[in-house]
VEXTORMAR-371581 format. One record per residue (C-alpha): residue in three letters; x, y, z. Coordinates in steps of 0.2 Angstrom, whole numbers, plus 5000, padded with zeros to 4 digits. Example, Ala and Ser with C-alpha at 12.3 -4.5 7.8 and 13.67 -1.06 7.14 Angstrom:
# residues 2
- rest:c1:c2:c3
- ALA:5062:4978:5039;
- SER:5068:4995:5036;
//
This chain:
# residues 69
- rest:c1:c2:c3
- MET:5487:5248:5757;
- ALA:5491:5238:5773;
- PRO:5472:5235:5785;
- TYR:5471:5249:5793;
- GLU:5485:5261:5785;
- GLN:5478:5280:5785;
- GLY:5483:5290:5770;
- ARG:5477:5307:5761;
- TYR:5467:5307:5746;
- PHE:5469:5326:5739;
- LEU:5458:5328:5722;
- THR:5454:5344:5711;
- ASN:5442:5348:5700;
- GLY:5445:5365:5690;
- ASP:5444:5377:5702;
- MET:5435:5373:5715;
- LYS:5441:5370:5736;
- PRO:5451:5358:5733;
- ILE:5446:5340:5745;
- ASP:5458:5335:5757;
- TRP:5453:5320:5766;
- ARG:5461:5309:5776;
- VAL:5456:5291:5775;
- LYS:5460:5273:5784;
- ALA:5458:5257:5776;
- ASN:5449:5243:5783;
- GLY:5454:5227:5790;
- ASP:5456:5217:5772;
- GLY:5466:5237:5767;
- ALA:5453:5244:5756;
- PHE:5443:5261:5755;
- SER:5431:5269:5746;
- ARG:5426:5286:5743;
- TYR:5415:5292:5731;
- TYR:5413:5309:5719;
- ILE:5403:5315:5706;
- PRO:5414:5328:5697;
- PHE:5397:5338:5689;
- ARG:5399:5358:5696;
- TRP:5385:5369:5693;
- ASN:5389:5380:5676;
- GLN:5399:5369:5670;
- ARG:5400:5359:5654;
- GLY:5416:5349:5660;
- GLY:5431:5351:5667;
- SER:5447:5339:5674;
- VAL:5449:5331:5688;
- ASN:5464:5328:5698;
- VAL:5469:5312:5712;
- ASP:5483:5312:5722;
- PHE:5483:5296:5737;
- THR:5498:5293:5748;
- SER:5502:5283:5762;
- GLU:5514:5273:5769;
- SER:5517:5261:5757;
- CYS:5505:5268:5743;
- ASN:5508:5284:5731;
- ILE:5497:5285:5716;
- ALA:5489:5299:5705;
- LEU:5478:5300:5693;
- ALA:5464:5312:5680;
- PHE:5449:5311:5671;
- ASP:5439:5325:5660;
- TRP:5421:5324:5661;
- ALA:5407:5331:5652;
- ARG:5389:5335:5651;
- THR:5379:5327:5638;
- ALA:5364:5331:5630;
- PRO:5351:5316:5637;
//
């Protein structure tokens, strides 16, 4: 991202309500958001993230699962 550029961060995790955040880069063109995918009464699932801005467009996905300690 360009410095101070705005973008859209859209995240889905199964049937939960999607997260739709507007974000803004810092002076170095960076931003960060943290998301912990664990959901109550779910053993696992898939997370999808779409990020779009004027200078950047990226999509990613990952699976998650609870494991026994």
